[in-house]
N, CA, C and O atoms as a Maestro MAE file, in Angstrom:
{
 s_m_m2io_version
 :::
 2.0.0
}

f_m_ct {
 s_m_title
 :::
 protein
 m_atom[340] {
  # First column is atom index #
  i_m_mmod_type
  r_m_x_coord
  r_m_y_coord
  r_m_z_coord
  i_m_residue_number
  s_m_chain_name
  s_m_pdb_residue_name
  s_m_pdb_atom_name
  i_m_atomic_number
  :::
  1 25 0.823 -1.188 0.000 1 A "MET " " N  " 7
  2 3 0.000 0.000 0.000 1 A "MET " " CA " 6
  3 2 0.872 1.258 0.000 1 A "MET " " C  " 6
  4 15 0.557 2.255 -0.651 1 A "MET " " O  " 8
  5 25 1.964 1.183 0.741 2 A "VAL " " N  " 7
  6 3 2.872 2.333 0.776 2 A "VAL " " CA " 6
  7 2 3.425 2.615 -0.613 2 A "VAL " " C  " 6
  8 15 3.576 3.774 -0.997 2 A "VAL " " O  " 8
  9 25 3.728 1.565 -1.367 3 A "ARG " " N  " 7
  10 3 4.236 1.755 -2.730 3 A "ARG " " CA " 6
  11 2 3.217 2.505 -3.591 3 A "ARG " " C  " 6
  12 15 3.589 3.379 -4.374 3 A "ARG " " O  " 8
  13 25 1.955 2.171 -3.449 4 A "VAL " " N  " 7
  14 3 0.902 2.849 -4.217 4 A "VAL " " CA " 6
  15 2 0.825 4.316 -3.808 4 A "VAL " " C  " 6
  16 15 0.838 5.202 -4.662 4 A "VAL " " O  " 8
  17 25 0.746 4.574 -2.504 5 A "PHE " " N  " 7
  18 3 0.660 5.952 -2.012 5 A "PHE " " CA " 6
  19 2 1.881 6.762 -2.465 5 A "PHE " " C  " 6
  20 15 1.755 7.905 -2.906 5 A "PHE " " O  " 8
  21 25 3.056 6.151 -2.348 6 A "HIS " " N  " 7
  22 3 4.296 6.836 -2.708 6 A "HIS " " CA " 6
  23 2 4.320 7.195 -4.187 6 A "HIS " " C  " 6
  24 15 4.685 8.312 -4.552 6 A "HIS " " O  " 8
  25 25 3.937 6.264 -5.026 7 A "ARG " " N  " 7
  26 3 3.943 6.506 -6.470 7 A "ARG " " CA " 6
  27 2 2.977 7.634 -6.846 7 A "ARG " " C  " 6
  28 15 3.300 8.485 -7.675 7 A "ARG " " O  " 8
  29 25 1.799 7.631 -6.234 8 A "ILE " " N  " 7
  30 3 0.812 8.682 -6.517 8 A "ILE " " CA " 6
  31 2 1.359 10.044 -6.142 8 A "ILE " " C  " 6
  32 15 1.292 10.983 -6.935 8 A "ILE " " O  " 8
  33 25 1.903 10.161 -4.934 9 A "VAL " " N  " 7
  34 3 2.398 11.453 -4.467 9 A "VAL " " CA " 6
  35 2 3.604 11.899 -5.294 9 A "VAL " " C  " 6
  36 15 3.743 13.087 -5.584 9 A "VAL " " O  " 8
  37 25 4.470 10.970 -5.673 10 A "ALA " " N  " 7
  38 3 5.616 11.330 -6.507 10 A "ALA " " CA " 6
  39 2 5.154 11.848 -7.871 10 A "ALA " " C  " 6
  40 15 5.788 12.736 -8.442 10 A "ALA " " O  " 8
  41 25 4.066 11.308 -8.388 11 A "ASP " " N  " 7
  42 3 3.558 11.715 -9.701 11 A "ASP " " CA " 6
  43 2 2.755 13.006 -9.670 11 A "ASP " " C  " 6
  44 15 2.965 13.888 -10.502 11 A "ASP " " O  " 8
  45 25 1.832 13.123 -8.712 12 A "VAL " " N  " 7
  46 3 0.899 14.256 -8.745 12 A "VAL " " CA " 6
  47 2 1.096 15.256 -7.616 12 A "VAL " " C  " 6
  48 15 0.400 16.271 -7.566 12 A "VAL " " O  " 8
  49 25 2.023 14.992 -6.715 13 A "LYS " " N  " 7
  50 3 2.411 15.882 -5.613 13 A "LYS " " CA " 6
  51 2 1.413 15.962 -4.463 13 A "LYS " " C  " 6
  52 15 1.808 16.270 -3.338 13 A "LYS " " O  " 8
  53 25 0.144 15.697 -4.709 14 A "SER " " N  " 7
  54 3 -0.852 15.816 -3.649 14 A "SER " " CA " 6
  55 2 -2.073 14.965 -3.984 14 A "SER " " C  " 6
  56 15 -2.488 14.877 -5.139 14 A "SER " " O  " 8
  57 25 -2.630 14.350 -2.970 15 A "PHE " " N  " 7
  58 3 -3.844 13.563 -3.178 15 A "PHE " " CA " 6
  59 2 -4.996 14.452 -3.630 15 A "PHE " " C  " 6
  60 15 -5.921 13.979 -4.290 15 A "PHE " " O  " 8
  61 25 -4.949 15.739 -3.281 16 A "SER " " N  " 7
  62 3 -6.040 16.635 -3.678 16 A "SER " " CA " 6
  63 2 -6.095 16.834 -5.191 16 A "SER " " C  " 6
  64 15 -7.114 17.282 -5.715 16 A "SER " " O  " 8
  65 25 -5.029 16.511 -5.887 17 A "ASN " " N  " 7
  66 3 -5.003 16.645 -7.351 17 A "ASN " " CA " 6
  67 2 -5.646 15.470 -8.069 17 A "ASN " " C  " 6
  68 15 -5.791 15.493 -9.291 17 A "ASN " " O  " 8
  69 25 -6.031 14.449 -7.326 18 A "LEU " " N  " 7
  70 3 -6.636 13.262 -7.936 18 A "LEU " " CA " 6
  71 2 -8.112 13.480 -8.241 18 A "LEU " " C  " 6
  72 15 -8.765 14.318 -7.620 18 A "LEU " " O  " 8
  73 25 -8.624 12.732 -9.185 19 A "SER " " N  " 7
  74 3 -10.050 12.785 -9.487 19 A "SER " " CA " 6
  75 2 -10.840 12.164 -8.336 19 A "SER " " C  " 6
  76 15 -10.290 11.408 -7.536 19 A "SER " " O  " 8
  77 25 -12.104 12.479 -8.260 20 A "VAL " " N  " 7
  78 3 -12.968 11.958 -7.198 20 A "VAL " " CA " 6
  79 2 -13.034 10.434 -7.263 20 A "VAL " " C  " 6
  80 15 -12.975 9.767 -6.231 20 A "VAL " " O  " 8
  81 25 -13.153 9.886 -8.458 21 A "SER " " N  " 7
  82 3 -13.253 8.424 -8.573 21 A "SER " " CA " 6
  83 2 -11.955 7.749 -8.123 21 A "SER " " C  " 6
  84 15 -11.996 6.685 -7.506 21 A "SER " " O  " 8
  85 25 -10.831 8.343 -8.419 22 A "ARG " " N  " 7
  86 3 -9.541 7.762 -7.989 22 A "ARG " " CA " 6
  87 2 -9.405 7.848 -6.470 22 A "ARG " " C  " 6
  88 15 -8.918 6.913 -5.836 22 A "ARG " " O  " 8
  89 25 -9.832 8.962 -5.890 23 A "LYS " " N  " 7
  90 3 -9.789 9.103 -4.431 23 A "LYS " " CA " 6
  91 2 -10.658 8.044 -3.768 23 A "LYS " " C  " 6
  92 15 -10.258 7.442 -2.772 23 A "LYS " " O  " 8
  93 25 -11.839 7.818 -4.316 24 A "GLU " " N  " 7
  94 3 -12.746 6.824 -3.735 24 A "GLU " " CA " 6
  95 2 -12.128 5.431 -3.756 24 A "GLU " " C  " 6
  96 15 -12.314 4.658 -2.816 24 A "GLU " " O  " 8
  97 25 -11.399 5.106 -4.813 25 A "LYS " " N  " 7
  98 3 -10.751 3.800 -4.896 25 A "LYS " " CA " 6
  99 2 -9.650 3.658 -3.848 25 A "LYS " " C  " 6
  100 15 -9.365 2.552 -3.389 25 A "LYS " " O  " 8
  101 25 -9.043 4.754 -3.477 26 A "LEU " " N  " 7
  102 3 -7.949 4.712 -2.506 26 A "LEU " " CA " 6
  103 2 -8.419 4.691 -1.052 26 A "LEU " " C  " 6
  104 15 -7.641 4.363 -0.156 26 A "LEU " " O  " 8
  105 25 -9.666 5.033 -0.815 27 A "ILE " " N  " 7
  106 3 -10.175 5.071 0.561 27 A "ILE " " CA " 6
  107 2 -10.076 3.698 1.220 27 A "ILE " " C  " 6
  108 15 -9.695 3.600 2.387 27 A "ILE " " O  " 8
  109 25 -10.410 2.649 0.495 28 A "LEU " " N  " 7
  110 3 -10.300 1.305 1.053 28 A "LEU " " CA " 6
  111 2 -8.855 0.972 1.419 28 A "LEU " " C  " 6
  112 15 -8.600 0.390 2.474 28 A "LEU " " O  " 8
  113 25 -7.913 1.337 0.553 29 A "LEU " " N  " 7
  114 3 -6.498 1.103 0.856 29 A "LEU " " CA " 6
  115 2 -6.065 1.901 2.087 29 A "LEU " " C  " 6
  116 15 -5.296 1.407 2.912 29 A "LEU " " O  " 8
  117 25 -6.554 3.119 2.206 30 A "ARG " " N  " 7
  118 3 -6.213 3.942 3.369 30 A "ARG " " CA " 6
  119 2 -6.714 3.280 4.642 30 A "ARG " " C  " 6
  120 15 -5.979 3.194 5.626 30 A "ARG " " O  " 8
  121 25 -7.954 2.814 4.636 31 A "ARG " " N  " 7
  122 3 -8.500 2.142 5.823 31 A "ARG " " CA " 6
  123 2 -7.699 0.897 6.182 31 A "ARG " " C  " 6
  124 15 -7.398 0.661 7.352 31 A "ARG " " O  " 8
  125 25 -7.356 0.098 5.169 32 A "LYS " " N  " 7
  126 3 -6.565 -1.104 5.414 32 A "LYS " " CA " 6
  127 2 -5.202 -0.743 5.997 32 A "LYS " " C  " 6
  128 15 -4.733 -1.388 6.935 32 A "LYS " " O  " 8
  129 25 -4.575 0.280 5.444 33 A "PHE " " N  " 7
  130 3 -3.271 0.694 5.935 33 A "PHE " " CA " 6
  131 2 -3.362 1.124 7.397 33 A "PHE " " C  " 6
  132 15 -2.528 0.729 8.211 33 A "PHE " " O  " 8
  133 25 -4.358 1.923 7.732 34 A "LEU " " N  " 7
  134 3 -4.506 2.384 9.116 34 A "LEU " " CA " 6
  135 2 -4.788 1.223 10.062 34 A "LEU " " C  " 6
  136 15 -4.235 1.164 11.160 34 A "LEU " " O  " 8
  137 25 -5.645 0.304 9.641 35 A "LYS " " N  " 7
  138 3 -5.928 -0.885 10.468 35 A "LYS " " CA " 6
  139 2 -4.681 -1.716 10.675 35 A "LYS " " C  " 6
  140 15 -4.365 -2.108 11.798 35 A "LYS " " O  " 8
  141 25 -3.972 -1.985 9.592 36 A "ASN " " N  " 7
  142 3 -2.754 -2.795 9.680 36 A "ASN " " CA " 6
  143 2 -1.692 -2.107 10.535 36 A "ASN " " C  " 6
  144 15 -0.991 -2.770 11.299 36 A "ASN " " O  " 8
  145 25 -1.567 -0.809 10.417 37 A "SER " " N  " 7
  146 3 -0.600 -0.077 11.233 37 A "SER " " CA " 6
  147 2 -0.937 -0.205 12.707 37 A "SER " " C  " 6
  148 15 -0.053 -0.402 13.540 37 A "SER " " O  " 8
  149 25 -2.206 -0.093 13.021 38 A "LEU " " N  " 7
  150 3 -2.642 -0.229 14.410 38 A "LEU " " CA " 6
  151 2 -2.397 -1.651 14.914 38 A "LEU " " C  " 6
  152 15 -1.878 -1.845 16.013 38 A "LEU " " O  " 8
  153 25 -2.772 -2.637 14.109 39 A "THR " " N  " 7
  154 3 -2.604 -4.043 14.490 39 A "THR " " CA " 6
  155 2 -1.134 -4.395 14.705 39 A "THR " " C  " 6
  156 15 -0.785 -5.072 15.672 39 A "THR " " O  " 8
  157 25 -0.281 -3.932 13.800 40 A "LEU " " N  " 7
  158 3 1.142 -4.270 13.856 40 A "LEU " " CA " 6
  159 2 1.951 -3.363 14.777 40 A "LEU " " C  " 6
  160 15 3.114 -3.640 15.070 40 A "LEU " " O  " 8
  161 25 1.332 -2.286 15.225 41 A "GLY " " N  " 7
  162 3 2.061 -1.328 16.044 41 A "GLY " " CA " 6
  163 2 3.060 -0.512 15.232 41 A "GLY " " C  " 6
  164 15 4.075 -0.058 15.760 41 A "GLY " " O  " 8
  165 25 2.770 -0.329 13.952 42 A "PHE " " N  " 7
  166 3 3.645 0.440 13.067 42 A "PHE " " CA " 6
  167 2 3.350 1.925 13.237 42 A "PHE " " C  " 6
  168 15 2.246 2.385 12.945 42 A "PHE " " O  " 8
  169 25 4.337 2.663 13.708 43 A "ASP " " N  " 7
  170 3 4.192 4.105 13.911 43 A "ASP " " CA " 6
  171 2 4.560 4.826 12.621 43 A "ASP " " C  " 6
  172 15 5.689 5.290 12.458 43 A "ASP " " O  " 8
  173 25 3.606 4.917 11.714 44 A "TYR " " N  " 7
  174 3 3.888 5.494 10.399 44 A "TYR " " CA " 6
  175 2 4.318 6.946 10.480 44 A "TYR " " C  " 6
  176 15 5.042 7.412 9.600 44 A "TYR " " O  " 8
  177 25 3.898 7.678 11.503 45 A "ARG " " N  " 7
  178 3 4.287 9.086 11.621 45 A "ARG " " CA " 6
  179 2 5.804 9.238 11.737 45 A "ARG " " C  " 6
  180 15 6.377 10.202 11.230 45 A "ARG " " O  " 8
  181 25 6.444 8.289 12.401 46 A "ASN " " N  " 7
  182 3 7.888 8.371 12.613 46 A "ASN " " CA " 6
  183 2 8.701 7.488 11.669 46 A "ASN " " C  " 6
  184 15 9.906 7.693 11.527 46 A "ASN " " O  " 8
  185 25 8.078 6.528 11.035 47 A "GLU " " N  " 7
  186 3 8.814 5.567 10.216 47 A "GLU " " CA " 6
  187 2 8.563 5.694 8.714 47 A "GLU " " C  " 6
  188 15 9.274 5.082 7.916 47 A "GLU " " O  " 8
  189 25 7.575 6.470 8.327 48 A "LEU " " N  " 7
  190 3 7.186 6.497 6.915 48 A "LEU " " CA " 6
  191 2 8.289 7.024 6.003 48 A "LEU " " C  " 6
  192 15 8.510 6.474 4.925 48 A "LEU " " O  " 8
  193 25 8.972 8.062 6.412 49 A "GLU " " N  " 7
  194 3 10.013 8.628 5.552 49 A "GLU " " CA " 6
  195 2 11.101 7.586 5.247 49 A "GLU " " C  " 6
  196 15 11.534 7.467 4.100 49 A "GLU " " O  " 8
  197 25 11.542 6.840 6.252 50 A "ALA " " N  " 7
  198 3 12.552 5.792 6.042 50 A "ALA " " CA " 6
  199 2 12.011 4.718 5.097 50 A "ALA " " C  " 6
  200 15 12.743 4.194 4.258 50 A "ALA " " O  " 8
  201 25 10.743 4.402 5.240 51 A "LEU " " N  " 7
  202 3 10.127 3.400 4.375 51 A "LEU " " CA " 6
  203 2 10.049 3.898 2.926 51 A "LEU " " C  " 6
  204 15 10.260 3.125 1.992 51 A "LEU " " O  " 8
  205 25 9.749 5.177 2.742 52 A "LEU " " N  " 7
  206 3 9.707 5.748 1.391 52 A "LEU " " CA " 6
  207 2 11.096 5.761 0.757 52 A "LEU " " C  " 6
  208 15 11.233 5.515 -0.441 52 A "LEU " " O  " 8
  209 25 12.117 6.044 1.548 53 A "ILE " " N  " 7
  210 3 13.488 6.015 1.030 53 A "ILE " " CA " 6
  211 2 13.841 4.604 0.571 53 A "ILE " " C  " 6
  212 15 14.400 4.415 -0.510 53 A "ILE " " O  " 8
  213 25 13.514 3.626 1.392 54 A "LEU " " N  " 7
  214 3 13.767 2.232 1.017 54 A "LEU " " CA " 6
  215 2 13.010 1.882 -0.260 54 A "LEU " " C  " 6
  216 15 13.578 1.262 -1.160 54 A "LEU " " O  " 8
  217 25 11.757 2.263 -0.353 55 A "ASN " " N  " 7
  218 3 10.958 1.997 -1.551 55 A "ASN " " CA " 6
  219 2 11.587 2.643 -2.778 55 A "ASN " " C  " 6
  220 15 11.658 2.027 -3.842 55 A "ASN " " O  " 8
  221 25 12.039 3.878 -2.632 56 A "GLY " " N  " 7
  222 3 12.670 4.574 -3.750 56 A "GLY " " CA " 6
  223 2 13.951 3.894 -4.211 56 A "GLY " " C  " 6
  224 15 14.222 3.810 -5.409 56 A "GLY " " O  " 8
  225 25 14.734 3.410 -3.256 57 A "LYS " " N  " 7
  226 3 15.983 2.723 -3.605 57 A "LYS " " CA " 6
  227 2 15.705 1.381 -4.283 57 A "LYS " " C  " 6
  228 15 16.440 0.970 -5.181 57 A "LYS " " O  " 8
  229 25 14.650 0.706 -3.852 58 A "LEU " " N  " 7
  230 3 14.311 -0.580 -4.456 58 A "LEU " " CA " 6
  231 2 13.742 -0.434 -5.867 58 A "LEU " " C  " 6
  232 15 13.774 -1.379 -6.655 58 A "LEU " " O  " 8
  233 25 13.230 0.737 -6.177 59 A "GLN " " N  " 7
  234 3 12.652 0.992 -7.502 59 A "GLN " " CA " 6
  235 2 13.471 2.070 -8.207 59 A "GLN " " C  " 6
  236 15 12.963 3.144 -8.529 59 A "GLN " " O  " 8
  237 25 14.716 1.772 -8.435 60 A "SER " " N  " 7
  238 3 15.644 2.754 -9.001 60 A "SER " " CA " 6
  239 2 15.238 3.241 -10.395 60 A "SER " " C  " 6
  240 15 15.734 4.271 -10.851 60 A "SER " " O  " 8
  241 25 14.358 2.529 -11.066 61 A "CYS " " N  " 7
  242 3 13.900 2.959 -12.390 61 A "CYS " " CA " 6
  243 2 12.946 4.157 -12.302 61 A "CYS " " C  " 6
  244 15 12.586 4.744 -13.323 61 A "CYS " " O  " 8
  245 25 12.538 4.515 -11.078 62 A "PHE " " N  " 7
  246 3 11.684 5.685 -10.853 62 A "PHE " " CA " 6
  247 2 12.423 6.667 -9.942 62 A "PHE " " C  " 6
  248 15 12.121 6.726 -8.750 62 A "PHE " " O  " 8
  249 25 13.373 7.433 -10.460 63 A "PRO " " N  " 7
  250 3 14.177 8.328 -9.618 63 A "PRO " " CA " 6
  251 2 13.354 9.404 -8.915 63 A "PRO " " C  " 6
  252 15 13.776 9.936 -7.889 63 A "PRO " " O  " 8
  253 25 12.191 9.724 -9.459 64 A "GLU " " N  " 7
  254 3 11.348 10.752 -8.833 64 A "GLU " " CA " 6
  255 2 10.853 10.340 -7.449 64 A "GLU " " C  " 6
  256 15 10.422 11.191 -6.671 64 A "GLU " " O  " 8
  257 25 10.910 9.058 -7.137 65 A "LEU " " N  " 7
  258 3 10.476 8.602 -5.819 65 A "LEU " " CA " 6
  259 2 11.385 9.130 -4.712 65 A "LEU " " C  " 6
  260 15 10.953 9.266 -3.568 65 A "LEU " " O  " 8
  261 25 12.631 9.426 -5.043 66 A "LEU " " N  " 7
  262 3 13.572 9.906 -4.030 66 A "LEU " " CA " 6
  263 2 13.702 11.424 -3.999 66 A "LEU " " C  " 6
  264 15 14.475 11.962 -3.206 66 A "LEU " " O  " 8
  265 25 12.961 12.114 -4.846 67 A "VAL " " N  " 7
  266 3 13.011 13.579 -4.875 67 A "VAL " " CA " 6
  267 2 11.967 14.130 -3.919 67 A "VAL " " C  " 6
  268 15 10.768 13.960 -4.139 67 A "VAL " " O  " 8
  269 25 12.411 14.779 -2.874 68 A "GLY " " N  " 7
  270 3 11.487 15.370 -1.908 68 A "GLY " " CA " 6
  271 2 10.769 14.352 -1.036 68 A "GLY " " C  " 6
  272 15 9.580 14.501 -0.751 68 A "GLY " " O  " 8
  273 25 11.481 13.324 -0.616 69 A "VAL " " N  " 7
  274 3 10.867 12.261 0.190 69 A "VAL " " CA " 6
  275 2 10.247 12.826 1.472 69 A "VAL " " C  " 6
  276 15 9.193 12.363 1.910 69 A "VAL " " O  " 8
  277 25 10.897 13.818 2.067 70 A "ASP " " N  " 7
  278 3 10.351 14.399 3.297 70 A "ASP " " CA " 6
  279 2 8.985 15.031 3.052 70 A "ASP " " C  " 6
  280 15 8.071 14.874 3.862 70 A "ASP " " O  " 8
  281 25 8.845 15.740 1.945 71 A "LEU " " N  " 7
  282 3 7.552 16.352 1.607 71 A "LEU " " CA " 6
  283 2 6.520 15.299 1.211 71 A "LEU " " C  " 6
  284 15 5.334 15.443 1.511 71 A "LEU " " O  " 8
  285 25 6.969 14.249 0.541 72 A "GLN " " N  " 7
  286 3 6.068 13.155 0.175 72 A "GLN " " CA " 6
  287 2 5.524 12.481 1.436 72 A "GLN " " C  " 6
  288 15 4.338 12.160 1.514 72 A "GLN " " O  " 8
  289 25 6.395 12.272 2.416 73 A "ALA " " N  " 7
  290 3 5.966 11.648 3.668 73 A "ALA " " CA " 6
  291 2 4.932 12.511 4.378 73 A "ALA " " C  " 6
  292 15 3.938 11.996 4.891 73 A "ALA " " O  " 8
  293 25 5.158 13.813 4.408 74 A "VAL " " N  " 7
  294 3 4.210 14.728 5.055 74 A "VAL " " CA " 6
  295 2 2.853 14.667 4.352 74 A "VAL " " C  " 6
  296 15 1.817 14.612 5.014 74 A "VAL " " O  " 8
  297 25 2.851 14.675 3.021 75 A "GLU " " N  " 7
  298 3 1.597 14.625 2.264 75 A "GLU " " CA " 6
  299 2 0.852 13.318 2.531 75 A "GLU " " C  " 6
  300 15 -0.363 13.325 2.731 75 A "GLU " " O  " 8
  301 25 1.567 12.209 2.535 76 A "ILE " " N  " 7
  302 3 0.925 10.916 2.774 76 A "ILE " " CA " 6
  303 2 0.361 10.858 4.190 76 A "ILE " " C  " 6
  304 15 -0.757 10.383 4.389 76 A "ILE " " O  " 8
  305 25 1.114 11.331 5.168 77 A "ILE " " N  " 7
  306 3 0.641 11.319 6.564 77 A "ILE " " CA " 6
  307 2 -0.602 12.187 6.714 77 A "ILE " " C  " 6
  308 15 -1.563 11.780 7.366 77 A "ILE " " O  " 8
  309 25 -0.596 13.371 6.120 78 A "LYS " " N  " 7
  310 3 -1.792 14.241 6.181 78 A "LYS " " CA " 6
  311 2 -3.000 13.530 5.599 78 A "LYS " " C  " 6
  312 15 -4.088 13.572 6.172 78 A "LYS " " O  " 8
  313 25 -2.812 12.881 4.466 79 A "TRP " " N  " 7
  314 3 -3.916 12.196 3.802 79 A "TRP " " CA " 6
  315 2 -4.386 11.004 4.628 79 A "TRP " " C  " 6
  316 15 -5.588 10.779 4.761 79 A "TRP " " O  " 8
  317 25 -3.450 10.241 5.181 80 A "LEU " " N  " 7
  318 3 -3.836 9.091 6.010 80 A "LEU " " CA " 6
  319 2 -4.651 9.532 7.204 80 A "LEU " " C  " 6
  320 15 -5.630 8.877 7.562 80 A "LEU " " O  " 8
  321 25 -4.268 10.619 7.820 81 A "GLU " " N  " 7
  322 3 -4.929 11.057 9.055 81 A "GLU " " CA " 6
  323 2 -6.285 11.698 8.820 81 A "GLU " " C  " 6
  324 15 -7.004 11.988 9.776 81 A "GLU " " O  " 8
  325 25 -6.642 11.923 7.574 82 A "ARG " " N  " 7
  326 3 -8.001 12.378 7.268 82 A "ARG " " CA " 6
  327 2 -8.974 11.223 7.264 82 A "ARG " " C  " 6
  328 15 -10.187 11.426 7.313 82 A "ARG " " O  " 8
  329 25 -8.451 10.010 7.207 83 A "GLY " " N  " 7
  330 3 -9.293 8.824 7.119 83 A "GLY " " CA " 6
  331 2 -9.679 8.270 8.472 83 A "GLY " " C  " 6
  332 15 -9.143 8.662 9.508 83 A "GLY " " O  " 8
  333 25 -10.613 7.359 8.433 84 A "LYS " " N  " 7
  334 3 -11.078 6.673 9.630 84 A "LYS " " CA " 6
  335 2 -10.796 5.191 9.472 84 A "LYS " " C  " 6
  336 15 -10.865 4.641 8.373 84 A "LYS " " O  " 8
  337 25 -10.482 4.562 10.578 85 A "ILE " " N  " 7
  338 3 -10.189 3.131 10.557 85 A "ILE " " CA " 6
  339 2 -11.470 2.352 10.381 85 A "ILE " " C  " 6
  340 15 -11.444 1.122 10.337 85 A "ILE " " O  " 8
  :::
 }
 m_bond[339] {
  # First column is bond index #
  i_m_from
  i_m_to
  i_m_order
  :::
  1 1 2 1
  2 2 3 1
  3 3 4 2
  4 3 5 1
  5 5 6 1
  6 6 7 1
  7 7 8 2
  8 7 9 1
  9 9 10 1
  10 10 11 1
  11 11 12 2
  12 11 13 1
  13 13 14 1
  14 14 15 1
  15 15 16 2
  16 15 17 1
  17 17 18 1
  18 18 19 1
  19 19 20 2
  20 19 21 1
  21 21 22 1
  22 22 23 1
  23 23 24 2
  24 23 25 1
  25 25 26 1
  26 26 27 1
  27 27 28 2
  28 27 29 1
  29 29 30 1
  30 30 31 1
  31 31 32 2
  32 31 33 1
  33 33 34 1
  34 34 35 1
  35 35 36 2
  36 35 37 1
  37 37 38 1
  38 38 39 1
  39 39 40 2
  40 39 41 1
  41 41 42 1
  42 42 43 1
  43 43 44 2
  44 43 45 1
  45 45 46 1
  46 46 47 1
  47 47 48 2
  48 47 49 1
  49 49 50 1
  50 50 51 1
  51 51 52 2
  52 51 53 1
  53 53 54 1
  54 54 55 1
  55 55 56 2
  56 55 57 1
  57 57 58 1
  58 58 59 1
  59 59 60 2
  60 59 61 1
  61 61 62 1
  62 62 63 1
  63 63 64 2
  64 63 65 1
  65 65 66 1
  66 66 67 1
  67 67 68 2
  68 67 69 1
  69 69 70 1
  70 70 71 1
  71 71 72 2
  72 71 73 1
  73 73 74 1
  74 74 75 1
  75 75 76 2
  76 75 77 1
  77 77 78 1
  78 78 79 1
  79 79 80 2
  80 79 81 1
  81 81 82 1
  82 82 83 1
  83 83 84 2
  84 83 85 1
  85 85 86 1
  86 86 87 1
  87 87 88 2
  88 87 89 1
  89 89 90 1
  90 90 91 1
  91 91 92 2
  92 91 93 1
  93 93 94 1
  94 94 95 1
  95 95 96 2
  96 95 97 1
  97 97 98 1
  98 98 99 1
  99 99 100 2
  100 99 101 1
  101 101 102 1
  102 102 103 1
  103 103 104 2
  104 103 105 1
  105 105 106 1
  106 106 107 1
  107 107 108 2
  108 107 109 1
  109 109 110 1
  110 110 111 1
  111 111 112 2
  112 111 113 1
  113 113 114 1
  114 114 115 1
  115 115 116 2
  116 115 117 1
  117 117 118 1
  118 118 119 1
  119 119 120 2
  120 119 121 1
  121 121 122 1
  122 122 123 1
  123 123 124 2
  124 123 125 1
  125 125 126 1
  126 126 127 1
  127 127 128 2
  128 127 129 1
  129 129 130 1
  130 130 131 1
  131 131 132 2
  132 131 133 1
  133 133 134 1
  134 134 135 1
  135 135 136 2
  136 135 137 1
  137 137 138 1
  138 138 139 1
  139 139 140 2
  140 139 141 1
  141 141 142 1
  142 142 143 1
  143 143 144 2
  144 143 145 1
  145 145 146 1
  146 146 147 1
  147 147 148 2
  148 147 149 1
  149 149 150 1
  150 150 151 1
  151 151 152 2
  152 151 153 1
  153 153 154 1
  154 154 155 1
  155 155 156 2
  156 155 157 1
  157 157 158 1
  158 158 159 1
  159 159 160 2
  160 159 161 1
  161 161 162 1
  162 162 163 1
  163 163 164 2
  164 163 165 1
  165 165 166 1
  166 166 167 1
  167 167 168 2
  168 167 169 1
  169 169 170 1
  170 170 171 1
  171 171 172 2
  172 171 173 1
  173 173 174 1
  174 174 175 1
  175 175 176 2
  176 175 177 1
  177 177 178 1
  178 178 179 1
  179 179 180 2
  180 179 181 1
  181 181 182 1
  182 182 183 1
  183 183 184 2
  184 183 185 1
  185 185 186 1
  186 186 187 1
  187 187 188 2
  188 187 189 1
  189 189 190 1
  190 190 191 1
  191 191 192 2
  192 191 193 1
  193 193 194 1
  194 194 195 1
  195 195 196 2
  196 195 197 1
  197 197 198 1
  198 198 199 1
  199 199 200 2
  200 199 201 1
  201 201 202 1
  202 202 203 1
  203 203 204 2
  204 203 205 1
  205 205 206 1
  206 206 207 1
  207 207 208 2
  208 207 209 1
  209 209 210 1
  210 210 211 1
  211 211 212 2
  212 211 213 1
  213 213 214 1
  214 214 215 1
  215 215 216 2
  216 215 217 1
  217 217 218 1
  218 218 219 1
  219 219 220 2
  220 219 221 1
  221 221 222 1
  222 222 223 1
  223 223 224 2
  224 223 225 1
  225 225 226 1
  226 226 227 1
  227 227 228 2
  228 227 229 1
  229 229 230 1
  230 230 231 1
  231 231 232 2
  232 231 233 1
  233 233 234 1
  234 234 235 1
  235 235 236 2
  236 235 237 1
  237 237 238 1
  238 238 239 1
  239 239 240 2
  240 239 241 1
  241 241 242 1
  242 242 243 1
  243 243 244 2
  244 243 245 1
  245 245 246 1
  246 246 247 1
  247 247 248 2
  248 247 249 1
  249 249 250 1
  250 250 251 1
  251 251 252 2
  252 251 253 1
  253 253 254 1
  254 254 255 1
  255 255 256 2
  256 255 257 1
  257 257 258 1
  258 258 259 1
  259 259 260 2
  260 259 261 1
  261 261 262 1
  262 262 263 1
  263 263 264 2
  264 263 265 1
  265 265 266 1
  266 266 267 1
  267 267 268 2
  268 267 269 1
  269 269 270 1
  270 270 271 1
  271 271 272 2
  272 271 273 1
  273 273 274 1
  274 274 275 1
  275 275 276 2
  276 275 277 1
  277 277 278 1
  278 278 279 1
  279 279 280 2
  280 279 281 1
  281 281 282 1
  282 282 283 1
  283 283 284 2
  284 283 285 1
  285 285 286 1
  286 286 287 1
  287 287 288 2
  288 287 289 1
  289 289 290 1
  290 290 291 1
  291 291 292 2
  292 291 293 1
  293 293 294 1
  294 294 295 1
  295 295 296 2
  296 295 297 1
  297 297 298 1
  298 298 299 1
  299 299 300 2
  300 299 301 1
  301 301 302 1
  302 302 303 1
  303 303 304 2
  304 303 305 1
  305 305 306 1
  306 306 307 1
  307 307 308 2
  308 307 309 1
  309 309 310 1
  310 310 311 1
  311 311 312 2
  312 311 313 1
  313 313 314 1
  314 314 315 1
  315 315 316 2
  316 315 317 1
  317 317 318 1
  318 318 319 1
  319 319 320 2
  320 319 321 1
  321 321 322 1
  322 322 323 1
  323 323 324 2
  324 323 325 1
  325 325 326 1
  326 326 327 1
  327 327 328 2
  328 327 329 1
  329 329 330 1
  330 330 331 1
  331 331 332 2
  332 331 333 1
  333 333 334 1
  334 334 335 1
  335 335 336 2
  336 335 337 1
  337 337 338 1
  338 338 339 1
  339 339 340 2
  :::
 }
}
């Protein structure tokens, strides 16, 4: 799920730039991510940036994933926290 969120933010810079239908499709993924984070005890607020860096390094064919990782993490966290579990 993080790979999907990361790719979207790297491409469009903000979830607010997505179409309504695309946002609706992502709501289920957001809920699953929040549930899984709670279940696993994953503190995404403090660990997401490191995870995005790892994702970017593993997908070297997409160099844009590593550009502005700190801002990408902030955008993803803001979007996640708008959701409900």
